[in-house]
Structures are given as structure tokens and as C-alpha cells.
All heavy atoms as a GROMACS GRO file, in nm:
protein
  590
    1MET      N    1   0.085  -0.118   0.000
    1MET     CA    2   0.000   0.000   0.000
    1MET      C    3   0.089   0.123   0.000
    1MET      O    4   0.189   0.128   0.070
    1MET     CB    5  -0.088  -0.001   0.125
    1MET     CG    6  -0.182   0.118   0.132
    1MET     SD    7  -0.272   0.129   0.288
    1MET     CE    8  -0.157   0.222   0.384
    2SER      N    9   0.050   0.222  -0.078
    2SER     CA   10   0.118   0.352  -0.074
    2SER      C   11   0.012   0.461  -0.072
    2SER      O   12  -0.101   0.440  -0.116
    2SER     CB   13   0.212   0.369  -0.193
    2SER     OG   14   0.141   0.366  -0.314
    3VAL      N   15   0.052   0.576  -0.018
    3VAL     CA   16  -0.042   0.687   0.001
    3VAL      C   17   0.017   0.812  -0.063
    3VAL      O   18   0.137   0.839  -0.048
    3VAL     CB   19  -0.067   0.710   0.151
    3VAL    CG1   20  -0.163   0.825   0.174
    3VAL    CG2   21  -0.120   0.585   0.217
    4SER      N   22  -0.067   0.889  -0.132
    4SER     CA   23  -0.022   1.014  -0.192
    4SER      C   24  -0.023   1.125  -0.087
    4SER      O   25  -0.086   1.111   0.018
    4SER     CB   26  -0.115   1.054  -0.308
    4SER     OG   27  -0.236   1.109  -0.257
    5PRO      N   28   0.043   1.236  -0.116
    5PRO     CA   29   0.027   1.353  -0.030
    5PRO      C   30  -0.117   1.403  -0.038
    5PRO      O   31  -0.192   1.366  -0.130
    5PRO     CB   32   0.122   1.457  -0.089
    5PRO     CG   33   0.202   1.388  -0.192
    5PRO     CD   34   0.134   1.260  -0.226
    6ILE      N   35  -0.156   1.487   0.056
    6ILE     CA   36  -0.290   1.546   0.055
    6ILE      C   37  -0.303   1.642  -0.064
    6ILE      O   38  -0.214   1.722  -0.089
    6ILE     CB   39  -0.319   1.619   0.186
    6ILE    CG1   40  -0.327   1.517   0.300
    6ILE    CG2   41  -0.448   1.700   0.177
    6ILE    CD1   42  -0.343   1.578   0.437
    7CYS      N   43  -0.412   1.631  -0.136
    7CYS     CA   44  -0.444   1.720  -0.247
    7CYS      C   45  -0.566   1.803  -0.206
    7CYS      O   46  -0.644   1.762  -0.120
    7CYS     CB   47  -0.479   1.639  -0.372
    7CYS     SG   48  -0.353   1.520  -0.422
    8THR      N   49  -0.582   1.918  -0.268
    8THR     CA   50  -0.698   2.002  -0.240
    8THR      C   51  -0.759   2.046  -0.371
    8THR      O   52  -0.689   2.090  -0.462
    8THR     CB   53  -0.658   2.127  -0.157
    8THR    OG1   54  -0.591   2.085  -0.040
    8THR    CG2   55  -0.780   2.208  -0.119
    9LYS      N   56  -0.892   2.032  -0.381
    9LYS     CA   57  -0.965   2.078  -0.499
    9LYS      C   58  -1.098   2.133  -0.451
    9LYS      O   59  -1.170   2.066  -0.376
    9LYS     CB   60  -0.987   1.963  -0.598
    9LYS     CG   61  -1.057   2.008  -0.726
    9LYS     CD   62  -1.068   1.894  -0.824
    9LYS     CE   63  -1.135   1.942  -0.951
    9LYS     NZ   64  -1.148   1.835  -1.048
   10ASP      N   65  -1.129   2.254  -0.493
   10ASP     CA   66  -1.254   2.320  -0.454
   10ASP      C   67  -1.271   2.323  -0.302
   10ASP      O   68  -1.381   2.304  -0.250
   10ASP     CB   69  -1.374   2.253  -0.520
   10ASP     CG   70  -1.368   2.259  -0.672
   10ASP    OD1   71  -1.313   2.357  -0.726
   10ASP    OD2   72  -1.419   2.165  -0.737
   11GLY      N   73  -1.160   2.340  -0.231
   11GLY     CA   74  -1.163   2.349  -0.086
   11GLY      C   75  -1.176   2.216  -0.014
   11GLY      O   76  -1.182   2.212   0.108
   12LYS      N   77  -1.179   2.106  -0.088
   12LYS     CA   78  -1.192   1.974  -0.027
   12LYS      C   79  -1.058   1.901  -0.033
   12LYS      O   80  -0.993   1.898  -0.138
   12LYS     CB   81  -1.299   1.891  -0.097
   12LYS     CG   82  -1.438   1.952  -0.082
   12LYS     CD   83  -1.541   1.865  -0.147
   12LYS     CE   84  -1.679   1.929  -0.130
   12LYS     NZ   85  -1.785   1.848  -0.186
   13LYS      N   86  -1.020   1.841   0.079
   13LYS     CA   87  -0.894   1.766   0.086
   13LYS      C   88  -0.920   1.619   0.060
   13LYS      O   89  -1.021   1.564   0.103
   13LYS     CB   90  -0.831   1.783   0.224
   13LYS     CG   91  -0.784   1.924   0.252
   13LYS     CD   92  -0.718   1.932   0.388
   13LYS     CE   93  -0.669   2.073   0.414
   13LYS     NZ   94  -0.602   2.082   0.544
   14TYR      N   95  -0.824   1.557  -0.010
   14TYR     CA   96  -0.834   1.414  -0.037
   14TYR      C   97  -0.694   1.361  -0.063
   14TYR      O   98  -0.598   1.437  -0.081
   14TYR     CB   99  -0.926   1.386  -0.157
   14TYR     CG  100  -0.880   1.451  -0.286
   14TYR    CD1  101  -0.801   1.382  -0.376
   14TYR    CD2  102  -0.916   1.583  -0.316
   14TYR    CE1  103  -0.758   1.442  -0.494
   14TYR    CE2  104  -0.874   1.642  -0.433
   14TYR     CZ  105  -0.795   1.572  -0.521
   14TYR     OH  106  -0.752   1.632  -0.637
   15ALA      N  107  -0.681   1.230  -0.065
   15ALA     CA  108  -0.555   1.164  -0.098
   15ALA      C  109  -0.588   1.033  -0.168
   15ALA      O  110  -0.701   0.983  -0.159
   15ALA     CB  111  -0.471   1.139   0.027
   16PHE      N  112  -0.490   0.979  -0.237
   16PHE     CA  113  -0.507   0.853  -0.308
   16PHE      C  114  -0.430   0.744  -0.236
   16PHE      O  115  -0.322   0.768  -0.183
   16PHE     CB  116  -0.458   0.865  -0.453
   16PHE     CG  117  -0.539   0.963  -0.533
   16PHE    CD1  118  -0.492   1.091  -0.555
   16PHE    CD2  119  -0.662   0.928  -0.584
   16PHE    CE1  120  -0.566   1.183  -0.628
   16PHE    CE2  121  -0.738   1.018  -0.657
   16PHE     CZ  122  -0.689   1.146  -0.679
   17VAL      N  123  -0.487   0.624  -0.236
   17VAL     CA  124  -0.426   0.508  -0.173
   17VAL      C  125  -0.413   0.401  -0.280
   17VAL      O  126  -0.512   0.365  -0.345
   17VAL     CB  127  -0.513   0.456  -0.056
   17VAL    CG1  128  -0.445   0.339   0.013
   17VAL    CG2  129  -0.544   0.568   0.043
   18SER      N  130  -0.291   0.352  -0.300
   18SER     CA  131  -0.267   0.251  -0.403
   18SER      C  132  -0.237   0.117  -0.337
   18SER      O  133  -0.160   0.109  -0.241
   18SER     CB  134  -0.148   0.291  -0.490
   18SER     OG  135  -0.176   0.410  -0.558
   19PHE      N  136  -0.298   0.013  -0.391
   19PHE     CA  137  -0.277  -0.124  -0.344
   19PHE      C  138  -0.220  -0.204  -0.461
   19PHE      O  139  -0.276  -0.200  -0.572
   19PHE     CB  140  -0.408  -0.187  -0.300
   19PHE     CG  141  -0.475  -0.116  -0.185
   19PHE    CD1  142  -0.572  -0.019  -0.210
   19PHE    CD2  143  -0.441  -0.145  -0.055
   19PHE    CE1  144  -0.634   0.046  -0.105
   19PHE    CE2  145  -0.503  -0.079   0.051
   19PHE     CZ  146  -0.600   0.017   0.026
   20THR      N  147  -0.112  -0.276  -0.437
   20THR     CA  148  -0.050  -0.356  -0.542
   20THR      C  149  -0.022  -0.496  -0.489
   20THR      O  150   0.027  -0.512  -0.378
   20THR     CB  151   0.082  -0.293  -0.590
   20THR    OG1  152   0.056  -0.159  -0.633
   20THR    CG2  153   0.144  -0.370  -0.704
   21ASP      N  154  -0.055  -0.595  -0.569
   21ASP     CA  155  -0.027  -0.735  -0.536
   21ASP      C  156   0.014  -0.804  -0.665
   21ASP      O  157  -0.071  -0.843  -0.745
   21ASP     CB  158  -0.152  -0.801  -0.476
   21ASP     CG  159  -0.128  -0.946  -0.438
   21ASP    OD1  160  -0.012  -0.985  -0.415
   21ASP    OD2  161  -0.227  -1.022  -0.432
   22GLY      N  162   0.143  -0.811  -0.687
   22GLY     CA  163   0.193  -0.868  -0.812
   22GLY      C  164   0.152  -0.780  -0.928
   22GLY      O  165   0.180  -0.660  -0.930
   23SER      N  166   0.079  -0.836  -1.024
   23SER     CA  167   0.035  -0.759  -1.140
   23SER      C  168  -0.101  -0.692  -1.117
   23SER      O  169  -0.149  -0.618  -1.203
   23SER     CB  170   0.027  -0.848  -1.264
   23SER     OG  171  -0.069  -0.950  -1.243
   24ARG      N  172  -0.162  -0.718  -1.003
   24ARG     CA  173  -0.291  -0.657  -0.972
   24ARG      C  174  -0.270  -0.525  -0.900
   24ARG      O  175  -0.179  -0.513  -0.818
   24ARG     CB  176  -0.375  -0.749  -0.882
   24ARG     CG  177  -0.395  -0.885  -0.940
   24ARG     CD  178  -0.482  -0.975  -0.857
   24ARG     NE  179  -0.442  -0.981  -0.717
   24ARG     CZ  180  -0.523  -1.021  -0.619
   24ARG    NH1  181  -0.648  -1.057  -0.645
   24ARG    NH2  182  -0.482  -1.026  -0.494
   25ASN      N  183  -0.353  -0.427  -0.933
   25ASN     CA  184  -0.343  -0.300  -0.860
   25ASN      C  185  -0.479  -0.233  -0.856
   25ASN      O  186  -0.564  -0.254  -0.941
   25ASN     CB  187  -0.236  -0.208  -0.920
   25ASN     CG  188  -0.260  -0.177  -1.065
   25ASN    OD1  189  -0.355  -0.107  -1.096
   25ASN    ND2  190  -0.177  -0.230  -1.154
   26ALA      N  191  -0.496  -0.154  -0.751
   26ALA     CA  192  -0.620  -0.078  -0.733
   26ALA      C  193  -0.584   0.055  -0.670
   26ALA      O  194  -0.485   0.066  -0.597
   26ALA     CB  195  -0.717  -0.155  -0.644
   27GLU      N  196  -0.664   0.156  -0.700
   27GLU     CA  197  -0.642   0.287  -0.641
   27GLU      C  198  -0.772   0.332  -0.576
   27GLU      O  199  -0.878   0.324  -0.636
   27GLU     CB  200  -0.599   0.388  -0.747
   27GLU     CG  201  -0.565   0.524  -0.688
   27GLU     CD  202  -0.507   0.618  -0.790
   27GLU    OE1  203  -0.576   0.649  -0.889
   27GLU    OE2  204  -0.392   0.661  -0.771
   28GLY      N  205  -0.758   0.378  -0.453
   28GLY     CA  206  -0.872   0.430  -0.379
   28GLY      C  207  -0.852   0.576  -0.347
   28GLY      O  208  -0.744   0.632  -0.366
   29LYS      N  209  -0.959   0.638  -0.298
   29LYS     CA  210  -0.955   0.779  -0.262
   29LYS      C  211  -1.012   0.795  -0.122
   29LYS      O  212  -1.115   0.735  -0.090
   29LYS     CB  213  -1.039   0.858  -0.363
   29LYS     CG  214  -1.032   1.008  -0.350
   29LYS     CD  215  -1.111   1.072  -0.463
   29LYS     CE  216  -1.116   1.223  -0.450
   29LYS     NZ  217  -1.195   1.285  -0.555
   30ILE      N  218  -0.939   0.870  -0.040
   30ILE     CA  219  -0.990   0.902   0.093
   30ILE      C  220  -1.019   1.050   0.098
   30ILE      O  221  -0.959   1.126   0.024
   30ILE     CB  222  -0.891   0.862   0.206
   30ILE    CG1  223  -0.759   0.939   0.193
   30ILE    CG2  224  -0.870   0.712   0.209
   30ILE    CD1  225  -0.670   0.932   0.313
   31PRO      N  226  -1.115   1.098   0.175
   31PRO     CA  227  -1.187   1.026   0.281
   31PRO      C  228  -1.307   0.945   0.233
   31PRO      O  229  -1.376   0.885   0.315
   31PRO     CB  230  -1.230   1.138   0.375
   31PRO     CG  231  -1.255   1.254   0.285
   31PRO     CD  232  -1.149   1.241   0.177
   32ASP      N  233  -1.333   0.941   0.102
   32ASP     CA  234  -1.448   0.865   0.051
   32ASP      C  235  -1.437   0.715   0.079
   32ASP      O  236  -1.537   0.646   0.088
   32ASP     CB  237  -1.463   0.884  -0.100
   32ASP     CG  238  -1.474   1.029  -0.141
   32ASP    OD1  239  -1.498   1.114  -0.054
   32ASP    OD2  240  -1.458   1.058  -0.262
   33CYS      N  241  -1.312   0.667   0.085
   33CYS     CA  242  -1.283   0.524   0.107
   33CYS      C  243  -1.347   0.439  -0.002
   33CYS      O  244  -1.408   0.335   0.024
   33CYS     CB  245  -1.327   0.480   0.246
   33CYS     SG  246  -1.240   0.565   0.379
   34LYS      N  247  -1.333   0.485  -0.125
   34LYS     CA  248  -1.386   0.413  -0.241
   34LYS      C  249  -1.272   0.380  -0.337
   34LYS      O  250  -1.183   0.463  -0.361
   34LYS     CB  251  -1.490   0.496  -0.315
   34LYS     CG  252  -1.615   0.524  -0.235
   34LYS     CD  253  -1.694   0.397  -0.212
   34LYS     CE  254  -1.820   0.425  -0.132
   34LYS     NZ  255  -1.882   0.303  -0.084
   35ILE      N  256  -1.277   0.260  -0.394
   35ILE     CA  257  -1.181   0.222  -0.499
   35ILE      C  258  -1.228   0.289  -0.628
   35ILE      O  259  -1.344   0.275  -0.667
   35ILE     CB  260  -1.174   0.069  -0.514
   35ILE    CG1  261  -1.118   0.004  -0.386
   35ILE    CG2  262  -1.090   0.031  -0.637
   35ILE    CD1  263  -0.975   0.042  -0.352
   36ILE      N  264  -1.138   0.364  -0.692
   36ILE     CA  265  -1.175   0.437  -0.812
   36ILE      C  266  -1.119   0.373  -0.939
   36ILE      O  267  -1.162   0.404  -1.049
   36ILE     CB  268  -1.136   0.586  -0.803
   36ILE    CG1  269  -0.986   0.602  -0.778
   36ILE    CG2  270  -1.218   0.655  -0.695
   36ILE    CD1  271  -0.938   0.746  -0.779
   37SER      N  272  -1.019   0.286  -0.924
   37SER     CA  273  -0.971   0.209  -1.039
   37SER      C  274  -0.921   0.074  -0.989
   37SER      O  275  -0.870   0.063  -0.878
   37SER     CB  276  -0.861   0.284  -1.116
   37SER     OG  277  -0.743   0.294  -1.039
   38ASN      N  278  -0.940  -0.028  -1.071
   38ASN     CA  279  -0.906  -0.164  -1.030
   38ASN      C  280  -0.865  -0.245  -1.152
   38ASN      O  281  -0.932  -0.244  -1.254
   38ASN     CB  282  -1.028  -0.228  -0.962
   38ASN     CG  283  -1.009  -0.375  -0.936
   38ASN    OD1  284  -0.900  -0.420  -0.904
   38ASN    ND2  285  -1.116  -0.452  -0.950
   39GLU      N  286  -0.753  -0.314  -1.136
   39GLU     CA  287  -0.708  -0.407  -1.239
   39GLU      C  288  -0.669  -0.537  -1.171
   39GLU      O  289  -0.562  -0.546  -1.111
   39GLU     CB  290  -0.589  -0.350  -1.316
   39GLU     CG  291  -0.624  -0.236  -1.408
   39GLU     CD  292  -0.507  -0.191  -1.492
   39GLU    OE1  293  -0.420  -0.274  -1.524
   39GLU    OE2  294  -0.502  -0.072  -1.525
   40GLY      N  295  -0.760  -0.635  -1.174
   40GLY     CA  296  -0.726  -0.769  -1.128
   40GLY      C  297  -0.783  -0.812  -0.995
   40GLY      O  298  -0.783  -0.931  -0.965
   41PHE      N  299  -0.831  -0.720  -0.912
   41PHE     CA  300  -0.892  -0.760  -0.785
   41PHE      C  301  -1.039  -0.796  -0.807
   41PHE      O  302  -1.108  -0.732  -0.887
   41PHE     CB  303  -0.883  -0.648  -0.681
   41PHE     CG  304  -0.744  -0.625  -0.627
   41PHE    CD1  305  -0.662  -0.525  -0.677
   41PHE    CD2  306  -0.694  -0.705  -0.524
   41PHE    CE1  307  -0.535  -0.504  -0.628
   41PHE    CE2  308  -0.567  -0.684  -0.473
   41PHE     CZ  309  -0.487  -0.584  -0.525
   42SER      N  310  -1.088  -0.898  -0.736
   42SER     CA  311  -1.229  -0.938  -0.746
   42SER      C  312  -1.317  -0.834  -0.677
   42SER      O  313  -1.268  -0.751  -0.600
   42SER     CB  314  -1.250  -1.075  -0.681
   42SER     OG  315  -1.237  -1.063  -0.540
   43GLU      N  316  -1.447  -0.841  -0.701
   43GLU     CA  317  -1.541  -0.749  -0.636
   43GLU      C  318  -1.533  -0.762  -0.485
   43GLU      O  319  -1.539  -0.663  -0.413
   43GLU     CB  320  -1.684  -0.776  -0.684
   43GLU     CG  321  -1.711  -0.728  -0.826
   43GLU     CD  322  -1.856  -0.750  -0.866
   43GLU    OE1  323  -1.944  -0.750  -0.777
   43GLU    OE2  324  -1.881  -0.767  -0.986
   44ASP      N  325  -1.520  -0.885  -0.436
   44ASP     CA  326  -1.510  -0.909  -0.292
   44ASP      C  327  -1.381  -0.845  -0.236
   44ASP      O  328  -1.383  -0.784  -0.129
   44ASP     CB  329  -1.513  -1.058  -0.262
   44ASP     CG  330  -1.521  -1.088  -0.113
   44ASP    OD1  331  -1.608  -1.027  -0.046
   44ASP    OD2  332  -1.442  -1.170  -0.064
   45GLU      N  333  -1.272  -0.859  -0.308
   45GLU     CA  334  -1.146  -0.800  -0.264
   45GLU      C  335  -1.154  -0.647  -0.264
   45GLU      O  336  -1.101  -0.582  -0.175
   45GLU     CB  337  -1.030  -0.847  -0.353
   45GLU     CG  338  -0.995  -0.992  -0.332
   45GLU     CD  339  -0.898  -1.047  -0.434
   45GLU    OE1  340  -0.909  -1.012  -0.554
   45GLU    OE2  341  -0.810  -1.125  -0.394
   46VAL      N  342  -1.222  -0.589  -0.362
   46VAL     CA  343  -1.241  -0.444  -0.367
   46VAL      C  344  -1.318  -0.398  -0.243
   46VAL      O  345  -1.282  -0.300  -0.179
   46VAL     CB  346  -1.312  -0.400  -0.497
   46VAL    CG1  347  -1.361  -0.256  -0.488
   46VAL    CG2  348  -1.219  -0.416  -0.616
   47ARG      N  349  -1.422  -0.472  -0.206
   47ARG     CA  350  -1.498  -0.439  -0.084
   47ARG      C  351  -1.408  -0.447   0.039
   47ARG      O  352  -1.416  -0.364   0.129
   47ARG     CB  353  -1.619  -0.532  -0.067
   47ARG     CG  354  -1.738  -0.489  -0.151
   47ARG     CD  355  -1.865  -0.564  -0.111
   47ARG     NE  356  -1.855  -0.708  -0.133
   47ARG     CZ  357  -1.875  -0.769  -0.249
   47ARG    NH1  358  -1.909  -0.698  -0.355
   47ARG    NH2  359  -1.864  -0.899  -0.260
   48GLN      N  360  -1.320  -0.547   0.043
   48GLN     CA  361  -1.228  -0.561   0.155
   48GLN      C  362  -1.130  -0.443   0.161
   48GLN      O  363  -1.099  -0.393   0.270
   48GLN     CB  364  -1.151  -0.692   0.145
   48GLN     CG  365  -1.237  -0.815   0.170
   48GLN     CD  366  -1.160  -0.944   0.148
   48GLN    OE1  367  -1.038  -0.948   0.151
   48GLN    NE2  368  -1.233  -1.052   0.125
   49LEU      N  369  -1.083  -0.398   0.045
   49LEU     CA  370  -0.992  -0.282   0.041
   49LEU      C  371  -1.064  -0.156   0.089
   49LEU      O  372  -1.007  -0.075   0.163
   49LEU     CB  373  -0.935  -0.263  -0.100
   49LEU     CG  374  -0.842  -0.374  -0.150
   49LEU    CD1  375  -0.806  -0.349  -0.297
   49LEU    CD2  376  -0.716  -0.382  -0.065
   50GLU      N  377  -1.189  -0.139   0.047
   50GLU     CA  378  -1.268  -0.024   0.092
   50GLU      C  379  -1.293  -0.030   0.242
   50GLU      O  380  -1.282   0.071   0.312
   50GLU     CB  381  -1.399  -0.015   0.014
   50GLU     CG  382  -1.377   0.023  -0.131
   50GLU     CD  383  -1.504   0.022  -0.216
   50GLU    OE1  384  -1.604  -0.040  -0.176
   50GLU    OE2  385  -1.501   0.084  -0.324
   51ASP      N  386  -1.323  -0.150   0.293
   51ASP     CA  387  -1.341  -0.167   0.437
   51ASP      C  388  -1.212  -0.134   0.511
   51ASP      O  389  -1.214  -0.070   0.616
   51ASP     CB  390  -1.384  -0.311   0.471
   51ASP     CG  391  -1.527  -0.342   0.432
   51ASP    OD1  392  -1.605  -0.247   0.404
   51ASP    OD2  393  -1.562  -0.462   0.427
   52TYR      N  394  -1.100  -0.178   0.457
   52TYR     CA  395  -0.970  -0.149   0.518
   52TYR      C  396  -0.946   0.002   0.525
   52TYR      O  397  -0.905   0.054   0.629
   52TYR     CB  398  -0.858  -0.217   0.439
   52TYR     CG  399  -0.721  -0.178   0.488
   52TYR    CD1  400  -0.667  -0.240   0.600
   52TYR    CD2  401  -0.647  -0.081   0.423
   52TYR    CE1  402  -0.542  -0.203   0.647
   52TYR    CE2  403  -0.522  -0.043   0.470
   52TYR     CZ  404  -0.471  -0.105   0.581
   52TYR     OH  405  -0.346  -0.068   0.628
   53MET      N  406  -0.974   0.072   0.416
   53MET     CA  407  -0.954   0.218   0.416
   53MET      C  408  -1.044   0.283   0.521
   53MET      O  409  -0.999   0.375   0.591
   53MET     CB  410  -0.983   0.277   0.276
   53MET     CG  411  -0.874   0.247   0.176
   53MET     SD  412  -0.895   0.338   0.020
   53MET     CE  413  -1.042   0.262  -0.047
   54ASN      N  414  -1.168   0.237   0.534
   54ASN     CA  415  -1.259   0.291   0.635
   54ASN      C  416  -1.205   0.268   0.776
   54ASN      O  417  -1.205   0.359   0.858
   54ASN     CB  418  -1.398   0.227   0.623
   54ASN     CG  419  -1.490   0.306   0.534
   54ASN    OD1  420  -1.511   0.424   0.557
   54ASN    ND2  421  -1.544   0.241   0.433
   55GLN      N  422  -1.160   0.146   0.802
   55GLN     CA  423  -1.111   0.111   0.936
   55GLN      C  424  -0.983   0.185   0.970
   55GLN      O  425  -0.961   0.222   1.086
   55GLN     CB  426  -1.086  -0.040   0.945
   55GLN     CG  427  -1.213  -0.122   0.940
   55GLN     CD  428  -1.184  -0.270   0.925
   55GLN    OE1  429  -1.071  -0.315   0.927
   55GLN    NE2  430  -1.290  -0.349   0.908
   56GLU      N  431  -0.897   0.207   0.873
   56GLU     CA  432  -0.766   0.267   0.897
   56GLU      C  433  -0.760   0.414   0.856
   56GLU      O  434  -0.650   0.471   0.848
   56GLU     CB  435  -0.658   0.188   0.822
   56GLU     CG  436  -0.648   0.043   0.864
   56GLU     CD  437  -0.609   0.026   1.010
   56GLU    OE1  438  -0.530   0.108   1.061
   56GLU    OE2  439  -0.659  -0.070   1.074
   57LEU      N  440  -0.875   0.476   0.832
   57LEU     CA  441  -0.879   0.614   0.781
   57LEU      C  442  -0.795   0.712   0.864
   57LEU      O  443  -0.717   0.788   0.806
   57LEU     CB  444  -1.023   0.661   0.766
   57LEU     CG  445  -1.042   0.797   0.700
   57LEU    CD1  446  -0.980   0.801   0.560
   57LEU    CD2  447  -1.191   0.831   0.692
   58PRO      N  448  -0.807   0.713   0.996
   58PRO     CA  449  -0.724   0.810   1.072
   58PRO      C  450  -0.574   0.791   1.048
   58PRO      O  451  -0.500   0.888   1.030
   58PRO     CB  452  -0.761   0.781   1.218
   58PRO     CG  453  -0.896   0.720   1.212
   58PRO     CD  454  -0.898   0.639   1.084
   59GLN      N  455  -0.529   0.666   1.044
   59GLN     CA  456  -0.386   0.639   1.022
   59GLN      C  457  -0.345   0.675   0.879
   59GLN      O  458  -0.237   0.731   0.856
   59GLN     CB  459  -0.355   0.492   1.052
   59GLN     CG  460  -0.209   0.459   1.043
   59GLN     CD  461  -0.124   0.533   1.143
   59GLN    OE1  462  -0.169   0.570   1.252
   59GLN    NE2  463   0.000   0.559   1.109
   60ILE      N  464  -0.430   0.644   0.781
   60ILE     CA  465  -0.398   0.676   0.642
   60ILE      C  466  -0.391   0.828   0.624
   60ILE      O  467  -0.304   0.879   0.554
   60ILE     CB  468  -0.500   0.612   0.545
   60ILE    CG1  469  -0.491   0.458   0.554
   60ILE    CG2  470  -0.475   0.658   0.402
   60ILE    CD1  471  -0.602   0.385   0.480
   61LYS      N  472  -0.483   0.901   0.689
   61LYS     CA  473  -0.479   1.048   0.683
   61LYS      C  474  -0.348   1.101   0.740
   61LYS      O  475  -0.288   1.193   0.684
   61LYS     CB  476  -0.596   1.109   0.760
   61LYS     CG  477  -0.728   1.102   0.688
   61LYS     CD  478  -0.836   1.169   0.772
   61LYS     CE  479  -0.969   1.176   0.704
   61LYS     NZ  480  -1.070   1.243   0.788
   62LYS      N  481  -0.302   1.042   0.851
   62LYS     CA  482  -0.174   1.084   0.911
   62LYS      C  483  -0.059   1.057   0.814
   62LYS      O  484   0.033   1.139   0.802
   62LYS     CB  485  -0.149   1.009   1.042
   62LYS     CG  486  -0.230   1.060   1.158
   62LYS     CD  487  -0.194   0.982   1.284
   62LYS     CE  488  -0.287   1.017   1.397
   62LYS     NZ  489  -0.261   0.936   1.516
   63MET      N  490  -0.063   0.942   0.748
   63MET     CA  491   0.042   0.909   0.652
   63MET      C  492   0.045   1.013   0.539
   63MET      O  493   0.151   1.062   0.502
   63MET     CB  494   0.020   0.769   0.594
   63MET     CG  495   0.041   0.657   0.693
   63MET     SD  496  -0.010   0.496   0.628
   63MET     CE  497   0.107   0.471   0.496
   64ALA      N  498  -0.072   1.046   0.485
   64ALA     CA  499  -0.080   1.143   0.374
   64ALA      C  500  -0.034   1.281   0.420
   64ALA      O  501   0.038   1.350   0.348
   64ALA     CB  502  -0.223   1.150   0.320
   65ALA      N  503  -0.072   1.321   0.540
   65ALA     CA  504  -0.035   1.453   0.592
   65ALA      C  505   0.114   1.461   0.620
   65ALA      O  506   0.173   1.570   0.614
   65ALA     CB  507  -0.114   1.484   0.718
   66GLY      N  508   0.177   1.347   0.648
   66GLY     CA  509   0.318   1.346   0.682
   66GLY      C  510   0.412   1.344   0.563
   66GLY      O  511   0.534   1.349   0.581
   67ILE      N  512   0.359   1.338   0.443
   67ILE     CA  513   0.444   1.333   0.324
   67ILE      C  514   0.488   1.473   0.287
   67ILE      O  515   0.407   1.562   0.264
   67ILE     CB  516   0.371   1.266   0.205
   67ILE    CG1  517   0.336   1.121   0.240
   67ILE    CG2  518   0.456   1.274   0.078
   67ILE    CD1  519   0.248   1.051   0.139
   68ASN      N  520   0.618   1.491   0.283
   68ASN     CA  521   0.676   1.620   0.242
   68ASN      C  522   0.723   1.602   0.098
   68ASN      O  523   0.821   1.532   0.072
   68ASN     CB  524   0.794   1.656   0.333
   68ASN     CG  525   0.858   1.787   0.298
   68ASN    OD1  526   0.870   1.821   0.180
   68ASN    ND2  527   0.900   1.860   0.399
   69ILE      N  528   0.652   1.663   0.005
   69ILE     CA  529   0.680   1.643  -0.138
   69ILE      C  530   0.823   1.682  -0.173
   69ILE      O  531   0.894   1.608  -0.240
   69ILE     CB  532   0.579   1.720  -0.226
   69ILE    CG1  533   0.438   1.666  -0.202
   69ILE    CG2  534   0.615   1.707  -0.373
   69ILE    CD1  535   0.330   1.749  -0.265
   70MET      N  536   0.866   1.798  -0.132
   70MET     CA  537   1.002   1.843  -0.167
   70MET      C  538   1.109   1.755  -0.104
   70MET      O  539   1.207   1.722  -0.166
   70MET     CB  540   1.023   1.990  -0.128
   70MET     CG  541   0.947   2.087  -0.215
   70MET     SD  542   0.972   2.062  -0.394
   70MET     CE  543   1.143   2.109  -0.410
   71HIS      N  544   1.086   1.714   0.020
   71HIS     CA  545   1.180   1.626   0.088
   71HIS      C  546   1.192   1.495   0.010
   71HIS      O  547   1.301   1.445  -0.015
   71HIS     CB  548   1.133   1.601   0.231
   71HIS     CG  549   1.223   1.512   0.309
   71HIS    ND1  550   1.340   1.557   0.367
   71HIS    CD2  551   1.214   1.381   0.341
   71HIS    CE1  552   1.398   1.457   0.429
   71HIS    NE2  553   1.322   1.349   0.416
   72SER      N  554   1.078   1.440  -0.032
   72SER     CA  555   1.078   1.316  -0.108
   72SER      C  556   1.143   1.334  -0.244
   72SER      O  557   1.220   1.250  -0.290
   72SER     CB  558   0.934   1.265  -0.126
   72SER     OG  559   0.876   1.237  -0.002
   73PHE      N  560   1.115   1.447  -0.309
   73PHE     CA  561   1.169   1.475  -0.442
   73PHE      C  562   1.322   1.489  -0.437
   73PHE      O  563   1.393   1.440  -0.523
   73PHE     CB  564   1.105   1.601  -0.497
   73PHE     CG  565   1.155   1.639  -0.634
   73PHE    CD1  566   1.119   1.566  -0.745
   73PHE    CD2  567   1.240   1.747  -0.650
   73PHE    CE1  568   1.164   1.600  -0.871
   73PHE    CE2  569   1.287   1.782  -0.776
   73PHE     CZ  570   1.250   1.708  -0.886
   74MET      N  571   1.370   1.556  -0.335
   74MET     CA  572   1.514   1.581  -0.324
   74MET      C  573   1.590   1.459  -0.273
   74MET      O  574   1.711   1.453  -0.282
   74MET     CB  575   1.540   1.700  -0.231
   74MET     CG  576   1.476   1.829  -0.281
   74MET     SD  577   1.528   1.876  -0.446
   74MET     CE  578   1.679   1.960  -0.407
   75GLY      N  579   1.517   1.360  -0.221
   75GLY     CA  580   1.582   1.237  -0.176
   75GLY      C  581   1.654   1.249  -0.044
   75GLY      O  582   1.741   1.171  -0.011
   76ASP      N  583   1.621   1.348   0.034
   76ASP     CA  584   1.688   1.366   0.164
   76ASP      C  585   1.609   1.301   0.274
   76ASP      O  586   1.495   1.308   0.287
   76ASP     CB  587   1.705   1.515   0.196
   76ASP     CG  588   1.803   1.583   0.102
   76ASP    OD1  589   1.900   1.518   0.064
   76ASP    OD2  590   1.779   1.699   0.070
   0.00000   0.00000   0.00000
């Protein structure tokens, strides 16, 4: 799982959560906790990923808020 930095559009904050398992991948969006793209995961697995995002939302938000884009870009 990986998390994007927080994005803002029209005053609303959100972040993307990516799940990868071999050649399968899915991308979700928080705080909606919905999978917005999926390649290879079953419908049941997509529901499980959405449930996971809901259950772990506070921690995922902390992860997204803690990403420093410039720090990551510069490799320091």
C-alpha cells in the first residue's frame, strides 16, 4: 500500500491510496474510502480494500499529511 500527499480541490482535501499485489493493482480515494480504479482484484477484494480504508482512515490520513513532497523529491 502507498499513500499520496494530501491534495486540495474546490476546498476539499483528499488523498489517493494505491494497493498492489503482483500484477494486480487498485487505487482508492480518501476520505471517501472508495476504490476508483481496479485491475485484477475481485469485487469481494475491492470491498475488503474499501473496508480497510474505512477502518484505517485516521492512520492513512496521518500518513498522507506526513508526506513532504520536496523532501521526497530531493531524496533527503
